[in-house]
C-alpha positions as CSV (number, residue, x, y, z in Angstrom):
1,M,31.6,26.6,-24.0
2,S,31.9,24.2,-21.2
3,Q,34.2,20.8,-21.3
4,Q,32.7,17.4,-21.0
5,V,34.3,15.1,-18.3
6,A,34.0,11.6,-17.4
7,V,32.9,11.1,-13.8
8,N,33.2,7.5,-12.5
9,I,30.3,6.7,-9.6
10,K,29.3,3.9,-7.5
11,V,25.8,2.7,-6.9
12,L,25.2,-0.7,-5.1
13,D,28.5,-1.9,-5.6
14,K,29.0,-1.0,-9.4
15,Q,31.0,1.4,-11.2
16,F,29.4,3.8,-13.8
17,Q,31.0,6.2,-16.1
18,I,28.9,9.2,-16.6
19,G,29.8,11.8,-18.8
20,C,28.6,15.3,-17.8
21,N,29.8,19.2,-18.3
22,E,32.5,20.3,-16.0
23,E,30.6,22.6,-13.7
24,E,27.8,19.7,-13.0
25,R,30.1,17.4,-12.1
26,E,29.8,18.2,-8.1
27,K,25.7,17.5,-8.6
28,L,26.4,14.4,-10.3
29,L,28.6,13.4,-7.6
30,E,26.3,14.1,-4.8
31,S,23.2,12.9,-6.6
32,A,25.0,9.6,-7.2
33,Q,25.8,9.8,-3.7
34,L,22.5,10.5,-2.5
35,L,20.8,7.9,-4.9
36,N,23.3,5.2,-3.9
37,E,22.5,5.9,0.2
38,N,18.6,5.2,-0.7
39,M,19.0,2.2,-2.9
40,Q,21.3,0.9,-0.3
41,S,18.5,1.4,2.5
42,V,16.1,-0.1,0.2
43,R,17.9,-3.1,-0.1
44,Q,18.7,-3.3,3.6
45,S,14.8,-3.5,4.1
46,G,14.6,-6.8,2.4
47,V,13.8,-5.7,-1.5
48,L,15.5,-8.1,-3.6
49,G,16.5,-7.5,-7.3
50,T,18.0,-4.6,-8.5
51,D,15.0,-3.3,-10.8
52,R,13.0,-3.3,-7.7
53,I,15.5,-1.6,-5.2
54,A,15.9,1.0,-7.9
55,I,12.0,1.5,-8.7
56,M,11.6,1.8,-4.9
57,A,14.3,4.5,-4.5
58,A,13.3,6.6,-7.3
59,L,9.5,6.6,-5.3
60,N,11.0,7.5,-2.1
61,L,13.2,10.2,-3.6
62,T,10.1,11.7,-5.5
63,R,8.2,11.3,-2.6
64,E,10.8,13.7,-1.0
65,I,10.9,15.9,-4.1
66,I,6.9,16.4,-4.2
67,A,7.0,17.6,-0.3
68,L,9.7,19.9,-1.0
69,R,7.8,21.6,-3.6
70,Q,4.7,21.7,-1.5
71,Q,6.4,23.8,1.3
72,V,7.8,25.8,-1.4
73,G,4.4,26.5,-2.5
74,Q,3.4,26.9,0.9
75,N,6.2,29.1,1.5
76,A,5.4,31.5,-1.2
77,Q,1.6,31.7,-0.4
78,I,2.9,32.9,3.3
79,G,5.0,35.5,1.8
80,E,2.2,37.0,-0.5
81,E,0.2,37.4,2.6
82,L,2.9,38.9,4.7
83,D,3.2,41.3,1.6
84,A,-0.5,42.2,1.5
85,L,-0.3,42.7,5.3
86,S,2.8,45.1,5.0
87,Q,0.9,46.6,2.3
88,Q,-2.3,47.1,4.6
89,I,-0.1,48.5,7.4
90,D,1.5,50.9,5.2
91,D,-1.8,52.3,3.5
92,A,-3.1,52.4,7.4
93,I,0.0,54.6,8.4
94,A,-0.6,56.7,4.9
95,T,-4.2,57.4,6.1
96,L,-2.9,58.5,9.6
97,K,-0.4,61.5,8.3
């Protein structure tokens, strides 16, 4: 069983202590860094208020996730099409033999 650890993160100049499994520590730190960068960017664009900054950052990150999911779906479809073409080529070669 994994050990719980306390991880200190900093978001918008505020320190937070978050508990997580030891093997998730690096992912948590990377996530916190990405969130902080996104929130800093939103704040620099002139958005005021921590709540509004957090909502805008969440929307930005969610938009990126949706775009990546669409790319993965498109790549999967291309892979399926390539598999079908490969099968057609194999069938054509088999009939020539």
